VOGUGU-872699 format. One record per residue: residue number from 1; x, y, z of N, C-alpha, C, O in turn. Coordinates in Angstrom, 1 decimal, padded with zeros to 4 digits. Example, Ala and Ser with C-alpha at 12.3 -4.5 7.8 and 13.67 -1.06 7.14 Angstrom:
REC seq    nxx    nyy    nzz   caxx   cayy   cazz    cxx    cyy    czz    oxx    oyy    ozz
REC   1  013.2 -005.7  007.8  012.3 -004.5  007.8  013.2 -003.3  007.8  014.2 -003.3  008.5
REC   2  012.8 -002.2  007.1  013.7 -001.1  007.1  012.9  000.0  007.9  013.4  001.1  008.0
***
This chain:
REC seq    nxx    nyy    nzz   caxx   cayy   cazz    cxx    cyy    czz    oxx    oyy    ozz
REC   1  216.6  020.1  056.3  216.8  021.0  055.1  218.2  021.7  055.3  218.4  022.3  056.3
REC   2  219.1  021.6  054.3  220.4  022.2  054.4  220.3  023.7  054.5  219.3  024.3  054.2
REC   3  221.3  024.3  055.1  221.4  025.8  055.3  221.3  026.5  053.9  222.1  026.2  053.0
REC   4  220.4  027.4  053.7  220.3  028.2  052.5  221.4  029.1  052.2  221.6  029.5  051.1
REC   5  222.2  029.3  053.2  223.4  030.2  053.1  224.4  029.5  052.1  225.1  030.1  051.3
REC   6  224.5  028.1  052.1  225.3  027.4  051.2  224.8  027.5  049.8  225.6  027.7  048.9
REC   7  223.5  027.4  049.6  222.9  027.5  048.3  223.2  028.9  047.7  223.5  029.1  046.6
REC   8  223.0  029.9  048.6  223.3  031.3  048.1  224.8  031.5  047.7  225.1  032.2  046.7
REC   9  225.6  030.9  048.5  227.1  030.9  048.1  227.3  030.3  046.8  228.1  030.8  046.0
REC  10  226.7  029.1  046.5  226.8  028.4  045.3  226.3  029.2  044.1  226.8  029.2  043.0
REC  11  225.2  030.0  044.4  224.6  030.8  043.4  225.4  032.1  043.1  225.3  032.7  042.1
REC  12  226.2  032.5  044.1  226.9  033.8  044.1  225.9  034.9  044.3  226.2  036.1  043.9
REC  13  224.8  034.6  044.9  223.8  035.7  045.2  223.3  035.6  046.6  223.0  034.5  047.1
REC  14  223.3  036.7  047.3  222.8  036.7  048.7  221.5  037.6  048.7  221.5  038.8  048.4
REC  15  220.4  036.9  048.9  219.1  037.5  048.8  218.8  038.6  049.8  219.1  038.4  051.0
REC  16  218.2  039.6  049.4  217.6  040.7  050.3  216.3  040.1  050.9  216.1  040.4  052.1
REC  17  215.6  039.4  050.1  214.3  038.9  050.5  214.4  037.3  050.4  214.2  036.8  049.4
REC  18  214.8  036.7  051.5  215.1  035.3  051.5  213.8  034.5  051.2  213.9  033.3  050.8
REC  19  212.6  035.0  051.5  211.4  034.3  051.2  211.2  034.0  049.7  210.6  033.0  049.4
REC  20  211.8  034.8  048.8  211.8  034.5  047.4  212.5  033.3  047.1  212.1  032.5  046.2
REC  21  213.7  033.1  047.7  214.5  031.9  047.5  213.7  030.7  048.0  213.7  029.7  047.3
REC  22  213.2  030.8  049.2  212.4  029.7  049.7  211.3  029.3  048.8  211.0  028.1  048.6
REC  23  210.6  030.3  048.3  209.4  030.1  047.5  209.8  029.3  046.2  209.1  028.4  045.7
REC  24  211.0  029.6  045.7  211.5  028.9  044.5  211.8  027.5  044.7  211.9  026.7  043.7
REC  25  211.9  027.0  045.9  212.2  025.6  046.2  211.0  024.8  046.6  211.2  023.6  046.9
REC  26  209.8  025.4  046.6  208.6  024.6  047.0  207.9  023.9  045.9  207.4  024.6  045.0
REC  27  208.0  022.6  045.9  207.3  021.8  044.9  205.9  021.7  045.2  205.5  021.7  046.4
REC  28  205.0  021.5  044.2  203.6  021.4  044.4  203.2  020.3  045.4  202.2  020.4  046.1
REC  29  204.0  019.2  045.4  203.6  018.1  046.3  203.8  018.5  047.7  203.0  017.9  048.6
REC  30  204.6  019.4  048.0  204.8  019.8  049.4  203.6  020.7  049.9  203.1  020.5  051.0
REC  31  203.1  021.5  049.0  201.9  022.3  049.3  200.7  021.4  049.5  199.9  021.7  050.5
REC  32  200.6  020.4  048.8  199.4  019.5  048.9  199.4  018.8  050.3  198.4  018.5  050.9
REC  33  200.6  018.5  050.8  200.7  017.7  052.1  200.9  018.6  053.3  200.7  018.2  054.4
REC  34  201.3  019.9  053.0  201.5  020.8  054.1  200.9  022.2  053.9  201.5  023.2  053.7
REC  35  199.5  022.2  053.8  198.8  023.5  053.5  199.1  024.5  054.7  199.1  024.2  055.8
REC  36  199.3  025.7  054.2  199.4  026.8  055.2  200.9  027.2  055.5  201.1  028.3  056.0
REC  37  201.8  026.3  055.2  203.2  026.7  055.5  203.8  027.7  054.4  204.4  028.7  054.8
REC  38  203.5  027.4  053.2  203.8  028.3  052.1  202.5  028.6  051.3  201.7  027.7  051.2
REC  39  202.3  029.8  050.8  201.1  030.1  050.2  200.9  029.4  048.8  199.8  029.0  048.5
REC  40  201.9  029.3  048.1  201.8  028.6  046.8  203.2  027.9  046.5  204.1  028.0  047.2
REC  41  203.1  027.1  045.4  204.4  026.4  045.0  205.2  027.3  044.1  204.9  028.5  044.0
REC  42  206.3  026.7  043.6  207.2  027.5  042.8  206.8  027.6  041.3  207.5  028.1  040.5
REC  43  205.6  027.1  041.0  205.2  027.0  039.5  205.1  028.4  038.9  205.4  028.6  037.7
REC  44  204.6  029.4  039.7  204.4  030.8  039.1  205.8  031.4  038.8  206.0  032.0  037.8
REC  45  206.8  031.1  039.7  208.1  031.6  039.5  208.8  030.9  038.3  209.5  031.5  037.6
REC  46  208.4  029.6  038.1  208.9  028.9  037.0  208.6  029.6  035.7  209.4  029.7  034.8
REC  47  207.4  030.0  035.6  206.9  030.7  034.4  207.7  032.0  034.1  208.2  032.2  032.9
REC  48  208.0  032.8  035.1  208.8  034.0  034.9  210.2  033.6  034.6  210.9  034.2  033.7
REC  49  210.8  032.7  035.3  212.2  032.3  035.1  212.4  031.8  033.7  213.5  032.0  033.2
REC  50  211.5  031.0  033.2  211.6  030.5  031.8  211.8  031.7  030.8  212.6  031.6  029.9
REC  51  211.0  032.7  031.0  211.1  033.9  030.1  212.4  034.6  030.3  213.0  035.0  029.3
REC  52  212.8  034.8  031.5  214.1  035.5  031.8  215.3  034.8  031.2  216.1  035.4  030.6
REC  53  215.3  033.5  031.5  216.4  032.6  031.0  216.4  032.7  029.4  217.5  032.9  028.8
REC  54  215.3  032.6  028.8  215.3  032.6  027.3  215.8  033.9  026.8  216.5  033.8  025.8
REC  55  215.5  035.0  027.4  215.9  036.3  026.9  217.4  036.4  027.1  218.1  036.9  026.2
REC  56  218.0  036.0  028.2  219.4  036.1  028.5  220.2  035.3  027.5  221.2  035.7  026.9
REC  57  219.7  034.1  027.2  220.4  033.2  026.3  220.3  033.7  024.9  221.3  033.6  024.1
REC  58  219.1  034.2  024.5  219.0  034.7  023.2  219.9  035.9  022.9  220.5  036.0  021.9
REC  59  220.0  036.8  023.9  220.9  037.9  023.8  222.3  037.5  023.6  223.1  038.0  022.8
REC  60  222.7  036.5  024.4  224.1  036.0  024.4  224.4  035.4  023.0  225.5  035.7  022.5
REC  61  223.6  034.6  022.5  223.8  033.9  021.2  223.8  034.9  020.1  224.6  034.8  019.2
REC  62  222.9  035.9  020.2  222.8  036.9  019.1  224.1  037.7  019.1  224.6  038.1  018.0
REC  63  224.7  038.0  020.2  225.9  038.7  020.3  227.1  037.9  019.8  228.0  038.4  019.1
REC  64  227.2  036.7  020.3  228.4  035.8  020.0  228.3  035.2  018.6  229.4  034.8  018.1
REC  65  227.1  035.1  018.0  227.0  034.4  016.7  226.3  035.3  015.7  225.2  034.9  015.3
REC  66  226.9  036.4  015.4  226.2  037.4  014.5  225.9  036.9  013.1  225.0  037.4  012.4
REC  67  226.6  035.8  012.6  226.4  035.3  011.3  225.3  034.2  011.2  224.9  033.8  010.1
REC  68  224.9  033.8  012.4  223.9  032.7  012.4  222.5  033.2  012.1  222.2  034.3  012.4
REC  69  221.7  032.4  011.4  220.4  032.8  011.0  219.4  032.5  012.2  219.8  031.9  013.2
REC  70  218.1  032.9  012.0  217.1  032.7  013.0  217.0  031.2  013.4  216.8  030.9  014.6
REC  71  216.9  030.4  012.4  216.7  029.0  012.7  217.8  028.4  013.5  217.6  027.6  014.4
REC  72  219.1  028.7  013.2  220.2  028.2  013.9  220.2  028.7  015.3  220.5  027.9  016.2
REC  73  220.0  030.0  015.5  219.9  030.6  016.9  218.8  030.0  017.7  219.0  029.7  018.9
REC  74  217.7  029.7  017.1  216.6  029.1  017.8  216.9  027.7  018.3  216.6  027.3  019.4
REC  75  217.6  027.0  017.4  218.0  025.6  017.8  219.0  025.6  018.9  218.9  024.8  019.8
REC  76  220.0  026.5  018.9  221.0  026.6  019.9  220.4  027.1  021.3  220.7  026.5  022.3
REC  77  219.5  028.0  021.2  218.8  028.5  022.4  218.0  027.3  023.1  218.0  027.1  024.3
REC  78  217.3  026.6  022.2  216.5  025.4  022.7  217.4  024.4  023.4  217.0  023.8  024.4
REC  79  218.7  024.2  022.9  219.6  023.3  023.5  220.0  023.7  024.9  220.3  022.9  025.8
REC  80  220.0  025.0  025.2  220.5  025.6  026.4  219.3  025.6  027.5  219.6  025.3  028.6
REC  81  218.1  025.9  027.0  217.0  026.0  028.0  216.1  024.8  028.1  215.2  024.9  028.9
REC  82  216.5  023.7  027.5  215.7  022.5  027.6  215.8  021.9  029.0  216.7  022.2  029.8
REC  83  214.9  021.0  029.3  214.8  020.4  030.7  216.1  019.7  031.1  216.6  019.9  032.2
REC  84  216.6  018.9  030.2  217.8  018.2  030.6  219.0  019.1  030.9  219.8  018.8  031.8
REC  85  219.1  020.2  030.2  220.2  021.1  030.4  220.0  021.8  031.8  220.9  021.9  032.6
REC  86  218.8  022.3  032.0  218.5  022.9  033.3  218.8  022.0  034.5  219.3  022.4  035.5
REC  87  218.4  020.7  034.3  218.6  019.8  035.4  220.1  019.6  035.6  220.6  019.4  036.8
REC  88  220.9  019.6  034.6  222.4  019.4  034.8  223.0  020.6  035.5  223.8  020.4  036.4
REC  89  222.5  021.8  035.2  223.0  023.0  035.8  222.6  023.0  037.3  223.3  023.3  038.2
REC  90  221.3  022.6  037.5  220.8  022.5  038.9  221.7  021.5  039.8  221.9  021.8  040.9
REC  91  222.1  020.4  039.2  222.9  019.5  039.9  224.3  020.1  040.3  224.9  019.6  041.3
REC  92  224.8  021.0  039.5  226.1  021.6  039.8  226.1  022.4  041.1  227.1  022.6  041.7
REC  93  224.9  022.9  041.5  224.7  023.6  042.7  224.0  022.8  043.8  223.5  023.3  044.8
REC  94  223.8  021.5  043.5  223.1  020.6  044.4  221.7  021.1  044.8  221.3  021.0  046.0
REC  95  221.0  021.6  043.8  219.7  022.2  044.1  218.7  021.2  044.6  217.9  021.6  045.4
REC  96  218.8  019.9  044.2  217.9  018.9  044.7  217.9  018.8  046.2  216.9  018.4  046.8
REC  97  219.1  019.1  046.9  219.2  018.9  048.3  218.3  019.9  049.1  218.0  019.8  050.2
REC  98  217.9  021.0  048.4  217.2  022.1  049.0  215.7  022.1  048.7  214.9  023.0  049.2
REC  99  215.2  021.2  047.9  213.8  021.2  047.5  212.8  020.8  048.6  213.1  019.9  049.4
REC 100  211.7  021.5  048.8  210.6  021.1  049.7  209.7  020.2  048.9  209.0  020.6  048.0
REC 101  209.8  018.9  049.2  209.0  017.9  048.5  208.0  017.2  049.5  208.3  017.1  050.7
REC 102  206.9  016.8  048.9  206.0  016.0  049.7  206.6  014.6  050.0  207.6  014.3  049.3
REC 103  206.1  013.9  051.0  206.7  012.6  051.4  206.8  011.6  050.2  207.8  010.9  050.0
REC 104  205.7  011.6  049.5  205.6  010.6  048.4  206.6  011.0  047.3  207.3  010.1  046.7
REC 105  206.7  012.3  047.0  207.7  012.7  046.0  209.1  012.5  046.4  210.0  012.1  045.6
REC 106  209.4  012.8  047.7  210.7  012.5  048.2  211.1  011.1  048.2  212.2  010.7  047.9
REC 107  210.1  010.2  048.5  210.4  008.8  048.5  210.6  008.2  047.2  211.3  007.1  047.0
REC 108  210.2  008.9  046.1  210.4  008.4  044.7  211.5  009.1  044.1  211.6  009.3  042.9
REC 109  212.5  009.6  044.9  213.7  010.2  044.4  213.4  011.5  043.7  214.1  011.9  042.7
REC 110  212.4  012.3  044.2  212.0  013.5  043.6  213.1  014.6  043.5  213.1  015.4  042.6
REC 111  214.1  014.5  044.4  215.1  015.5  044.4  216.1  015.4  043.2  216.9  016.3  043.0
REC 112  216.0  014.2  042.6  216.8  014.0  041.4  216.1  014.0  040.1  216.7  013.8  039.0
REC 113  214.8  014.1  040.1  214.0  014.1  038.9  214.3  015.3  038.0  214.2  016.4  038.5
REC 114  214.6  015.1  036.7  214.9  016.3  035.9  213.8  017.3  035.9  214.1  018.5  035.9
REC 115  212.6  016.9  035.9  211.5  017.9  035.8  211.5  018.8  037.1  211.3  020.0  037.0
REC 116  211.7  018.2  038.2  211.7  019.0  039.5  212.9  019.9  039.5  212.8  021.0  039.9
REC 117  214.1  019.4  039.1  215.3  020.2  039.1  215.2  021.4  038.1  215.6  022.5  038.4
REC 118  214.7  021.1  036.9  214.5  022.1  035.9  213.6  023.2  036.3  213.8  024.4  036.2
REC 119  212.4  022.8  036.9  211.4  023.7  037.3  212.0  024.6  038.4  211.8  025.8  038.5
REC 120  212.7  024.0  039.4  213.3  024.8  040.5  214.4  025.7  040.0  214.5  026.8  040.5
REC 121  215.1  025.3  039.0  216.2  026.2  038.4  215.5  027.4  037.8  216.0  028.5  038.0
REC 122  214.5  027.2  037.0  213.7  028.4  036.5  213.2  029.3  037.6  213.3  030.5  037.5
REC 123  212.7  028.7  038.6  212.1  029.4  039.7  213.2  030.2  040.4  213.0  031.4  040.9
REC 124  214.4  029.6  040.6  215.5  030.3  041.2  215.9  031.6  040.4  216.2  032.6  040.9
REC 125  215.9  031.4  039.1  216.2  032.5  038.2  215.2  033.7  038.4  215.6  034.8  038.4
REC 126  214.0  033.3  038.4  212.9  034.3  038.7  213.1  035.0  040.0  212.9  036.2  040.1
REC 127  213.5  034.2  041.0  213.7  034.8  042.4  214.8  035.8  042.4  214.7  036.8  043.0
REC 128  215.9  035.4  041.7  217.0  036.3  041.6  216.6  037.6  040.9  216.9  038.7  041.3
REC 129  215.9  037.5  039.8  215.4  038.6  039.0  214.5  039.6  039.9  214.7  040.8  039.8
REC 130  213.6  039.0  040.6  212.8  039.8  041.5  213.5  040.4  042.7  213.1  041.5  043.1
REC 131  214.5  039.8  043.2  215.2  040.2  044.3  216.4  041.2  044.0  216.7  042.1  044.8
REC 132  217.0  041.0  042.8  218.1  041.8  042.5  217.8  042.8  041.4  217.0  043.7  041.6
REC 133  218.5  042.7  040.3  218.3  043.6  039.1  218.6  042.8  037.8  219.1  041.7  037.9
REC 134  218.4  043.4  036.7  218.6  042.7  035.4  220.1  042.3  035.2  220.3  041.2  034.9
REC 135  221.0  043.3  035.5  222.4  043.0  035.3  222.9  041.8  036.1  223.6  040.9  035.7
REC 136  222.5  041.9  037.4  222.9  040.8  038.3  222.3  039.4  037.9  223.0  038.4  037.9
REC 137  221.1  039.5  037.5  220.4  038.2  037.0  221.1  037.7  035.8  221.4  036.5  035.7
REC 138  221.3  038.6  034.8  222.0  038.1  033.6  223.4  037.6  033.8  223.7  036.5  033.3
REC 139  224.1  038.2  034.7  225.5  037.8  035.0  225.5  036.4  035.7  226.3  035.6  035.5
REC 140  224.5  036.3  036.6  224.3  035.0  037.3  224.0  033.9  036.4  224.6  032.8  036.5
REC 141  223.1  034.1  035.4  222.7  033.1  034.5  223.9  032.7  033.6  224.2  031.5  033.4
REC 142  224.6  033.7  033.1  225.7  033.4  032.2  226.8  032.7  032.9  227.5  031.9  032.3
REC 143  227.0  032.9  034.2  228.0  032.2  035.0  227.6  030.8  035.2  228.4  029.8  035.0
REC 144  226.3  030.6  035.6  225.8  029.2  035.9  225.7  028.3  034.7  226.0  027.1  034.7
REC 145  225.4  029.0  033.5  225.2  028.2  032.3  226.4  028.3  031.3  226.2  027.9  030.2
REC 146  227.5  028.8  031.8  228.6  029.0  030.9  229.0  027.8  030.2  229.2  027.8  029.0
REC 147  229.1  026.7  030.9  229.6  025.4  030.2  228.6  025.0  029.1  228.9  024.6  028.1
REC 148  227.3  025.1  029.5  226.2  024.7  028.5  226.1  025.6  027.3  225.9  025.2  026.2
REC 149  226.3  026.9  027.6  226.3  027.9  026.5  227.5  027.6  025.5  227.3  027.6  024.3
REC 150  228.7  027.3  026.1  229.8  027.0  025.3  229.6  025.7  024.4  230.0  025.6  023.3
REC 151  228.9  024.7  025.0  228.6  023.5  024.3  227.8  023.8  023.1  228.0  023.3  022.0
REC 152  226.8  024.7  023.3  225.9  025.1  022.2  226.6  025.9  021.1  226.5  025.6  019.9
REC 153  227.4  026.8  021.6  228.2  027.6  020.6  229.1  026.8  019.8  229.4  027.1  018.6
REC 154  229.7  025.7  020.4  230.6  024.9  019.7  229.9  024.1  018.5  230.6  023.6  017.6
REC 155  228.6  024.1  018.6  227.9  023.5  017.5  228.0  024.2  016.2  227.7  023.7  015.1
REC 156  228.4  025.5  016.3  228.4  026.3  015.1  229.5  025.8  014.1  229.6  026.3  013.0
REC 157  230.4  024.9  014.6  231.4  024.3  013.7  230.7  023.6  012.5  231.3  023.4  011.5
REC 158  229.4  023.3  012.7  228.6  022.7  011.6  228.0  023.7  010.7  227.5  023.4  009.7
REC 159  228.2  025.0  011.0  227.7  026.1  010.2  228.8  026.5  009.3  229.8  027.1  009.8
REC 160  228.7  026.3  008.0  229.8  026.6  007.0  229.8  028.0  006.5  229.3  028.3  005.5
REC 161  230.4  028.9  007.3  230.5  030.3  006.9  231.3  030.4  005.6  231.1  031.3  004.8
REC 162  232.4  029.6  005.5  233.3  029.7  004.3  232.5  029.4  003.0  232.7  030.1  002.0
REC 163  231.6  028.4  003.1  230.8  028.1  001.9  229.9  029.2  001.6  229.6  029.6  000.4
REC 164  229.3  029.8  002.6  228.3  030.9  002.5  229.0  032.1  001.8  228.4  032.7  000.9
REC 165  230.2  032.4  002.3  230.9  033.5  001.8  231.3  033.3  000.3  231.1  034.1 -000.5
REC 166  231.8  032.1  000.0  232.1  031.7 -001.4  230.9  031.8 -002.3  231.1  032.4 -003.4
REC 167  229.8  031.3 -001.9  228.6  031.4 -002.7  228.2  032.9 -003.0  227.8  033.2 -004.1
REC 168  228.3  033.7 -001.9  227.9  035.1 -002.0  228.8  035.8 -003.0  228.3  036.6 -003.9
REC 169  230.1  035.6 -002.9  231.1  036.3 -003.7  231.0  035.9 -005.2  231.1  036.7 -006.1
REC 170  230.8  034.6 -005.4  230.7  034.1 -006.7  229.4  034.5 -007.4  229.4  034.8 -008.6
REC 171  228.4  034.6 -006.6  227.1  035.1 -007.2  227.1  036.6 -007.5  226.6  037.0 -008.5
REC 172  227.8  037.4 -006.7  227.8  038.8 -006.8  229.0  039.3 -007.7  228.8  040.2 -008.5
REC 173  230.2  038.7 -007.5  231.3  039.3 -008.2  232.2  038.2 -008.9  233.2  038.6 -009.5
REC 174  231.7  037.0 -009.0  232.4  035.9 -009.6  233.9  035.8 -009.1  234.8  035.6 -009.9
REC 175  234.0  035.9 -007.8  235.4  035.9 -007.1  235.3  034.8 -006.1  234.3  034.6 -005.4
REC 176  236.5  034.0 -006.0  236.6  033.0 -005.0  237.5  033.6 -003.8  238.6  034.1 -004.1
REC 177  237.0  033.6 -002.6  237.8  034.2 -001.5  239.1  033.3 -001.2  239.1  032.1 -001.5
REC 178  240.1  034.0 -000.7  241.3  033.3 -000.3  241.6  033.6  001.2  241.2  034.7  001.7
REC 179  242.3  032.7  001.9  242.6  032.9  003.3  244.1  033.0  003.5  244.9  032.2  002.9
REC 180  244.5  033.9  004.4  245.9  034.2  004.6  246.2  034.2  006.1  245.6  034.9  006.8
REC 181  247.2  033.3  006.5  247.6  033.3  007.9  248.4  034.5  008.2  249.4  034.8  007.6
REC 182  247.9  035.3  009.2  248.6  036.5  009.6  249.5  036.3  010.9  250.6  036.9  011.0
REC 183  249.0  035.4  011.8  249.8  035.3  013.0  249.4  033.9  013.7  248.3  033.5  013.6
REC 184  250.4  033.4  014.4  250.1  032.2  015.2  251.0  032.4  016.5  252.2  032.3  016.4
REC 185  250.3  032.6  017.6  251.0  032.9  018.8  250.6  031.9  019.9  249.6  031.3  019.9
REC 186  251.5  031.8  020.9  251.2  031.0  022.1  251.9  029.6  022.0  252.3  029.2  020.9
REC 187  251.9  028.9  023.1  252.5  027.5  023.1  251.7  026.6  022.2  250.5  026.8  021.9
REC 188  252.3  025.4  021.9  251.6  024.5  021.0  250.3  024.0  021.5  249.3  023.8  020.8
REC 189  250.1  023.9  022.9  248.9  023.3  023.4  247.8  024.4  023.6  246.7  024.1  023.9
REC 190  248.2  025.7  023.4  247.2  026.8  023.5  247.5  027.9  022.5  247.7  029.0  022.8
REC 191  247.6  027.5  021.2  248.0  028.4  020.2  246.7  029.2  019.7  245.6  028.7  019.7
REC 192  247.0  030.4  019.3  245.9  031.3  018.7  246.3  031.7  017.3  247.4  032.3  017.1
REC 193  245.5  031.4  016.4  245.7  031.7  015.0  244.9  032.9  014.6  243.7  033.1  015.0
REC 194  245.5  033.8  013.7  244.7  034.9  013.2  244.8  034.9  011.7  245.9  034.8  011.1
REC 195  243.7  034.9  011.0  243.6  034.7  009.6  242.8  035.8  008.9  241.8  036.2  009.5
REC 196  243.2  036.3  007.8  242.4  037.2  007.0  241.8  036.5  005.8  242.5  035.6  005.2
REC 197  240.6  037.0  005.4  240.0  036.4  004.2  240.0  037.6  003.2  239.7  038.7  003.5
REC 198  240.3  037.3  001.9  240.5  038.3  000.9  239.7  038.0 -000.4  239.5  036.8 -000.7
REC 199  239.3  039.0 -001.1  238.8  038.9 -002.4  239.8  039.7 -003.3  239.7  040.9 -003.4
REC 200  240.6  038.9 -004.0  241.7  039.6 -004.7  242.7  040.2 -003.7  243.2  039.5 -002.9
REC 201  242.9  041.5 -003.8  243.7  042.2 -002.9  243.0  042.9 -001.8  243.6  043.6 -000.9
REC 202  241.7  042.7 -001.8  240.8  043.4 -000.8  240.6  042.5  000.4  240.1  041.4  000.3
REC 203  240.9  043.0  001.6  240.7  042.3  002.9  239.2  042.5  003.2  238.7  043.6  003.4
REC 204  238.6  041.3  003.4  237.1  041.4  003.7  236.8  041.2  005.2  235.9  041.7  005.7
REC 205  237.7  040.4  005.8  237.5  040.2  007.3  238.7  039.5  007.9  239.6  039.0  007.2
REC 206  238.6  039.4  009.2  239.7  038.8  010.0  239.1  038.0  011.1  238.0  038.4  011.6
REC 207  239.7  036.9  011.4  239.2  036.0  012.5  240.3  035.4  013.3  241.4  035.2  012.8
REC 208  240.0  035.0  014.5  241.0  034.3  015.4  240.4  033.1  016.0  239.2  033.0  016.2
REC 209  241.2  032.1  016.4  240.7  030.9  017.0  241.9  030.0  017.4  243.0  030.3  017.1
REC 210  241.5  028.9  018.1  242.5  028.0  018.6  242.9  027.0  017.5  243.8  026.2  017.7
REC 211  242.4  027.1  016.3  242.8  026.3  015.2  242.6  027.2  013.9  241.9  028.2  013.9
REC 212  243.3  026.8  012.8  243.2  027.5  011.6  241.7  027.4  011.1  241.2  028.4  010.5
REC 213  241.1  026.3  011.3  239.7  026.1  010.8  238.8  027.1  011.5  237.9  027.7  010.9
REC 214  238.9  027.2  012.8  238.1  028.1  013.6  238.4  029.6  013.1  237.4  030.4  013.0
REC 215  239.6  029.9  013.0  240.0  031.3  012.6  239.5  031.6  011.2  239.0  032.7  011.0
REC 216  239.5  030.7  010.3  239.0  030.9  008.9  237.5  031.1  009.0  237.0  031.9  008.3
REC 217  236.8  030.3  009.8  235.4  030.4  009.9  235.0  031.8  010.5  234.0  032.4  010.1
REC 218  235.8  032.2  011.5  235.5  033.6  012.1  235.8  034.7  011.1  235.0  035.6  011.0
REC 219  236.8  034.5  010.3  237.1  035.5  009.2  236.0  035.6  008.2  235.6  036.6  007.8
REC 220  235.5  034.4  007.8  234.4  034.3  006.9  233.1  035.0  007.4  232.4  035.7  006.7
REC 221  232.9  034.7  008.7  231.8  035.3  009.4  231.9  036.9  009.4  230.9  037.6  009.1
REC 222  233.1  037.4  009.7  233.3  038.8  009.7  233.1  039.4  008.3  232.5  040.5  008.2
REC 223  233.6  038.7  007.3  233.4  039.1  005.9  231.9  039.2  005.5  231.4  040.1  004.9
REC 224  231.2  038.1  006.0  229.7  038.1  005.6  229.0  039.2  006.3  228.1  039.8  005.6
REC 225  229.3  039.6  007.5  228.7  040.7  008.1  228.9  042.0  007.3  228.0  042.8  007.1
REC 226  230.1  042.2  006.9  230.5  043.4  006.2  229.8  043.4  004.8  229.2  044.5  004.5
REC 227  229.9  042.3  004.1  229.3  042.3  002.8  227.8  042.4  002.8  227.1  043.0  001.9
REC 228  227.1  041.8  003.8  225.7  041.8  003.9  225.2  043.3  004.1  224.2  043.7  003.5
REC 229  226.0  044.0  004.9  225.7  045.5  005.1  225.9  046.2  003.8  225.0  047.1  003.5
REC 230  226.9  046.0  003.1  227.2  046.7  001.8  226.2  046.4  000.8  225.6  047.3  000.1
REC 231  225.8  045.1  000.6  224.9  044.7 -000.4  223.5  045.0 -000.2  222.7  045.1 -001.1
REC 232  223.2  045.3  001.1  221.8  045.7  001.4  221.6  047.2  001.4  220.5  047.7  001.7
REC 233  222.6  048.0  001.2  222.5  049.4  001.2  221.8  049.9 -000.1  221.6  051.1 -000.3
***
């Protein structure tokens, strides 16, 4: 079994109670073949880790995508917390190398099975939560899942905030919004655009992004938030 110090380094977490980390690595097949070494498998921790992960991802998506509706956010969260995603994240820290597996499970490539990796990843999250605190756990999850979260957030390019804004303004005020480029800064390979969306001469919102399309979408999102608040008062 590799040194758990390396795993802790990969996690960016050094446990006060190392037995929690060990517990998170124990597959049920190991318990069946080695009774008495560990009291239980990591399945109980999986349950807690699943809940903690879901809450962290939900909070992140709620904060970063304020114009998305419940169905869209639910779909994006599911993309981050599903088994295949968890297994990919687990592989980035070589989690399979540390699993306690029964001989039969190990012989059938159990250290690379998505179900085993995903379950252990959830258990690791629970172990961090129990050993550390909420802020440390949240930060650790956001760091480990950063790439997967960004993939999910990039899916919002399919959410047409511009059309939503246009429909709202035409229904309420019979006005079509217009977009105005305010600024484009940075080198050609890393340019940042800032765009305002207007209704007549009134500025409704502002957005920025690496393309005009993204900046316009952000501006429309900003306008939708503002108008939704106004129209519901």
